[in-house]
C-alpha positions as CSV (number, residue, x, y, z in Angstrom):
1,M,54.0,81.2,91.6
2,R,54.6,85.0,91.3
3,G,53.7,85.7,94.4
4,L,56.4,83.8,96.4
5,R,59.4,85.3,94.1
6,P,59.6,88.1,96.0
7,L,60.2,85.5,99.5
8,L,62.3,83.7,97.6
9,T,64.3,86.7,96.3
10,A,64.5,88.0,100.5
11,S,65.4,84.3,101.3
12,L,67.9,84.1,98.9
13,I,69.7,87.7,100.0
14,L,69.5,86.5,103.6
15,V,71.4,83.0,102.7
16,S,73.9,84.8,100.8
17,G,74.3,87.1,103.5
18,A,74.6,84.6,106.3
19,A,77.2,82.6,104.1
20,W,79.2,86.0,103.5
21,A,79.2,86.6,107.3
22,G,80.1,82.9,107.8
23,G,82.5,81.8,105.5
24,A,84.0,84.0,103.0
25,R,84.6,86.7,105.5
26,A,85.4,84.8,108.4
27,W,88.3,83.8,106.3
28,L,89.4,87.1,105.5
29,D,89.7,87.6,109.0
30,R,91.8,85.0,109.5
31,M,93.7,86.0,106.4
32,Q,94.2,89.4,108.5
33,D,94.9,88.7,111.5
34,A,97.3,86.2,110.8
35,A,99.0,88.6,108.8
36,H,99.8,90.9,111.6
37,T,100.3,88.4,114.4
38,L,102.4,85.6,113.0
39,D,106.2,85.5,113.2
40,Y,107.8,83.7,110.7
41,T,110.1,83.1,107.9
42,G,109.6,81.9,104.5
43,T,110.0,81.9,100.7
44,F,108.1,83.0,98.2
45,V,108.2,83.5,94.3
46,Y,106.6,86.6,92.2
47,R,105.5,85.7,89.0
48,H,104.5,88.5,86.2
49,D,104.3,88.7,82.6
50,G,106.7,85.4,81.5
51,T,109.0,86.1,84.3
52,M,109.7,85.0,88.0
53,S,111.7,86.3,91.0
54,A,112.1,85.1,94.7
55,M,112.4,86.9,97.8
56,R,113.4,85.9,101.2
57,I,111.2,87.7,104.0
58,V,111.9,87.7,108.0
59,H,108.1,88.6,109.8
60,R,108.0,90.0,113.5
61,V,105.7,91.3,115.8
62,A,106.7,92.8,118.8
63,H,103.5,94.6,121.1
64,G,101.6,94.7,118.1
65,R,103.9,96.0,115.3
66,V,104.6,94.4,112.1
67,T,108.8,94.4,110.8
68,E,109.5,92.7,107.5
69,R,112.9,92.1,106.1
70,L,112.9,91.0,102.6
71,T,116.0,89.8,100.6
72,T,116.0,89.4,96.7
73,L,117.3,85.7,96.1
74,D,118.1,86.2,92.0
75,G,118.9,89.6,89.8
76,R,120.4,92.2,91.4
77,R,120.5,92.3,95.6
78,Q,118.2,94.3,97.2
79,V,117.7,94.5,100.7
80,I,114.0,95.9,102.0
81,I,112.8,97.0,105.4
82,R,109.2,97.8,106.0
83,R,108.5,99.5,109.7
84,R,105.7,101.4,110.3
85,G,104.5,102.9,107.1
86,R,108.6,103.6,106.7
87,I,110.4,101.4,104.1
88,A,114.1,101.0,103.8
89,C,115.7,99.7,100.5
90,Y,119.3,99.1,100.9
91,L,121.3,98.5,97.3
92,P,124.7,96.9,98.4
93,D,126.4,97.3,95.2
94,D,125.7,101.0,95.2
95,H,125.5,101.8,98.8
96,V,122.9,103.7,98.5
97,E,120.0,103.2,101.0
98,F,116.0,104.8,99.7
99,V,114.0,105.6,102.7
100,E,110.3,106.2,102.1
101,R,107.4,107.1,104.2
102,R,104.4,105.5,102.8
103,A,100.4,107.9,102.8
104,M,99.1,104.6,103.2
105,V,99.5,101.5,104.7
106,L,100.9,99.3,102.2
107,K,98.8,95.8,101.1
108,T,101.4,94.0,100.8
109,F,101.9,90.1,100.4
110,P,100.6,88.0,102.4
111,A,99.4,91.7,104.0
112,L,96.6,91.9,100.7
113,V,93.4,91.8,103.0
114,P,91.9,95.1,104.1
115,T,90.6,96.2,107.3
116,H,87.2,97.3,106.1
117,L,85.4,94.3,104.6
118,K,81.9,95.4,104.5
119,P,81.9,98.0,101.8
120,L,84.0,95.3,99.2
121,R,80.2,93.4,98.4
122,R,79.5,97.0,97.0
123,F,82.3,96.5,94.1
124,Y,83.0,93.1,94.2
125,V,82.0,89.1,94.5
126,I,83.3,87.2,97.0
127,H,82.7,83.4,97.7
128,L,84.7,80.2,99.1
129,G,86.4,78.2,96.6
130,G,87.8,74.8,97.4
131,L,90.8,73.2,99.3
132,A,94.6,73.1,97.5
133,R,97.4,72.2,99.5
134,V,100.0,75.1,99.1
135,A,103.6,75.4,100.4
136,G,103.0,72.2,102.0
137,S,99.7,72.6,103.3
138,V,96.4,72.5,102.8
139,A,94.9,76.0,102.0
140,R,90.9,77.3,101.9
141,L,90.6,79.2,98.7
142,V,88.8,82.5,99.0
143,V,87.4,84.1,95.0
144,I,87.3,87.9,94.5
145,S,85.2,89.2,91.8
146,P,84.8,92.4,90.5
147,R,81.7,93.8,89.5
148,D,82.5,96.5,87.0
149,D,86.0,96.6,84.7
150,Y,87.9,99.1,87.4
151,R,89.1,96.5,89.1
152,Y,90.6,93.2,89.0
153,G,90.0,90.2,90.9
154,Y,91.7,88.1,93.1
155,R,92.3,84.8,94.4
156,L,93.6,83.9,97.6
157,W,94.5,80.8,99.2
158,A,94.7,80.5,102.6
159,D,96.4,78.2,105.3
160,R,93.6,76.2,107.0
161,R,95.3,75.6,109.8
162,N,96.4,79.5,111.1
163,G,95.0,81.8,108.0
164,L,97.8,82.8,106.7
165,L,97.5,84.1,103.1
166,L,100.2,81.4,101.0
167,K,98.9,82.2,97.6
168,A,97.2,85.2,95.7
169,T,96.7,85.3,92.2
170,V,95.7,88.7,90.3
171,I,92.9,88.1,87.9
172,N,92.2,90.1,84.5
173,D,88.7,90.7,82.8
174,D,90.1,87.7,80.9
175,G,90.3,85.5,82.9
176,R,94.0,85.2,83.1
177,A,96.4,85.2,85.6
178,I,98.2,88.4,85.3
179,E,100.5,88.2,89.0
180,Q,100.5,85.4,91.4
181,F,102.8,85.7,94.7
182,L,103.2,82.3,96.3
183,F,105.6,81.1,99.6
184,T,107.3,78.0,98.5
185,Q,109.0,77.4,101.7
186,L,107.2,79.0,105.4
187,R,108.2,78.3,108.8
188,L,106.6,79.5,112.0
189,R,108.5,81.0,114.5
190,H,107.4,81.7,118.4
191,A,110.0,84.8,118.5
192,I,112.2,86.6,115.8
193,P,115.0,88.4,117.1
194,A,114.8,92.6,116.5
195,S,118.4,92.0,115.0
196,A,117.0,89.9,112.1
197,V,114.6,92.6,110.7
198,G,117.1,94.9,110.7
199,P,119.9,95.5,107.6
200,I,122.2,92.7,108.4
201,G,124.2,91.4,106.0
202,V,124.6,94.3,103.6
203,G,127.6,95.3,104.1
204,H,128.4,98.8,106.6
205,V,125.4,100.9,106.9
206,H,126.6,103.8,107.7
207,A,129.2,103.9,105.4
208,Y,125.7,104.3,102.2
209,K,124.8,107.6,101.0
210,E,121.0,108.2,101.8
211,E,118.3,109.0,99.8
212,R,115.5,110.4,101.9
213,G,111.7,111.2,100.8
214,E,109.4,113.3,102.2
215,L,105.9,113.6,102.7
216,F,104.5,116.6,104.3
217,P,100.7,117.9,104.4
218,D,99.1,120.2,101.6
219,P,98.3,123.6,102.6
220,K,96.8,124.4,99.5
221,P,95.0,122.2,98.0
222,S,95.0,123.0,94.3
223,W,93.9,119.6,92.0
224,T,91.5,117.2,92.6
225,V,90.1,114.3,90.2
226,G,87.4,114.8,88.5
227,K,85.9,111.6,87.6
228,R,86.4,108.7,89.9
229,P,84.7,105.0,89.6
230,P,82.7,104.3,91.8
231,G,83.8,103.2,95.3
232,F,87.1,104.9,95.2
233,R,87.5,107.8,97.3
234,L,90.3,110.5,98.8
235,A,92.0,108.5,101.4
236,M,94.3,111.1,101.6
237,R,96.4,114.5,100.5
238,L,99.9,115.2,100.9
239,M,102.4,117.0,99.5
240,R,105.5,114.6,98.4
241,R,109.0,114.7,97.7
242,V,110.8,111.9,96.3
243,A,114.0,110.2,97.5
244,G,116.4,110.8,95.4
245,H,114.6,113.6,93.5
246,K,114.5,117.4,94.4
247,R,111.1,118.4,93.1
248,V,108.0,118.2,94.8
249,V,104.7,116.6,94.1
250,Q,101.7,116.8,94.8
251,H,99.8,113.4,95.9
252,L,96.3,112.4,96.0
253,V,95.4,108.7,97.1
254,Y,92.4,106.9,96.3
255,S,90.8,103.9,97.1
256,D,87.8,101.2,97.6
257,G,88.7,99.4,100.0
258,L,91.0,96.8,98.5
259,A,92.4,98.3,95.5
260,G,94.2,101.7,95.5
261,V,95.5,104.8,93.0
262,S,97.9,107.2,93.6
263,V,97.7,110.8,91.8
264,F,101.0,112.5,91.0
265,I,100.4,116.5,90.3
266,G,103.7,118.4,89.4
267,R,105.9,121.0,87.3
268,R,105.8,119.5,83.9
269,P,110.2,118.7,83.1
270,R,111.5,120.5,79.8
271,A,113.1,117.8,78.5
272,A,108.9,115.2,79.2
273,L,107.5,114.0,76.5
274,G,104.1,115.7,75.2
275,H,102.0,112.2,74.5
276,A,100.5,110.3,76.6
277,Q,102.4,107.4,78.3
278,L,101.2,103.9,79.9
279,F,103.2,101.5,81.4
280,R,102.9,98.0,82.6
281,L,104.4,95.9,85.4
282,G,102.2,92.3,86.4
283,A,99.1,93.8,87.8
284,L,100.4,97.5,87.8
285,H,99.4,100.1,85.6
286,V,101.1,103.4,85.2
287,F,99.8,106.3,83.0
288,R,101.4,109.6,82.9
289,T,100.4,112.5,80.7
290,V,100.0,116.7,80.6
291,V,97.2,118.6,82.3
292,D,96.8,122.3,82.4
293,H,100.5,122.0,81.5
294,R,101.4,119.8,84.7
295,M,102.8,116.4,84.8
296,V,99.9,113.7,86.2
297,T,101.2,110.1,87.1
298,A,98.1,107.7,88.2
299,L,99.7,104.2,89.3
300,G,98.1,101.5,90.8
301,D,97.2,97.8,90.5
302,V,94.5,98.4,88.5
303,P,92.9,98.2,84.8
304,T,94.2,100.6,82.4
305,L,90.5,101.9,82.1
306,T,91.1,103.1,85.7
307,V,94.0,105.1,85.9
308,E,93.3,106.6,82.5
309,T,90.4,107.4,83.9
310,M,91.6,108.9,87.0
311,A,94.8,111.0,85.0
312,L,92.2,112.2,81.9
313,S,90.0,114.0,85.1
314,V,92.5,116.7,87.0
315,R,91.7,119.7,87.3
316,R,92.2,122.5,89.3
317,L,90.3,123.1,92.4
318,A,88.0,126.5,92.5
319,P,89.2,129.1,94.5
320,A,87.5,129.1,97.9
321,P,84.9,132.3,98.7
322,G,87.5,135.0,100.2
323,A,90.5,133.5,99.0
324,P,93.1,136.1,97.6
């Protein structure tokens, strides 16, 4: 019997790999394809910290490029246009338009599934769950559980007919849902005109005051994160000028393929508090501290441990040999 154990173990590994390839991975692939190929309109709710807000979404795909318009249905009125990494947020009551370019493609509901799925198995356990009824459709559950305390777990429900993500729940280490997106109404469309994803209904756009952020290469990298959780790799290094602010900060982006953390290093404002500060909104954690007379901010949809570990380990890069 002892001699059979290695064979049984190998068989289980092979079966597990086959199940991943033919089951959960196939469903994650379907979710990804649906988010980038289907035209649809709908309403979804976002729940966190005992509160709930609703948004109307218009999702259009043309020539392989996705454009979305999101409109808040409660609270302060906002219209958000997402197109090729460019985010424009209109505030009709203030007549202000904030424009930002993102350093990475945003993983936003319902496009939460990453492009490269294979590396995730090193840091997450992924398997299929059962069927449930969501937004009037039968949906298949995919469960993503972290292998350590540096990331969250996910419960993703995809439409059994077309693979579109209908519901997503973020789970903390206690097994509690801390954030959830859920379609309450959804309609697939054969074609959506370009005008449907423009800033319609926000008034005269030309009368808006534009606050524009900027991204540009970092010509002389001088900071790094010394201690990174397993799997989090440097994806991008940039300089950023945030919309509505004059100061420029260094921006480091780290990702494990699913979760992402942005680390900002800039001058410490005179009025800034000297002690560390932690903020949370749903699954998003923001940790701010002072390192070597610089203001360091780490934020991401990850546990407190992750943002604190990365922010507190920020250090200066050693000068390159021969540098003045």
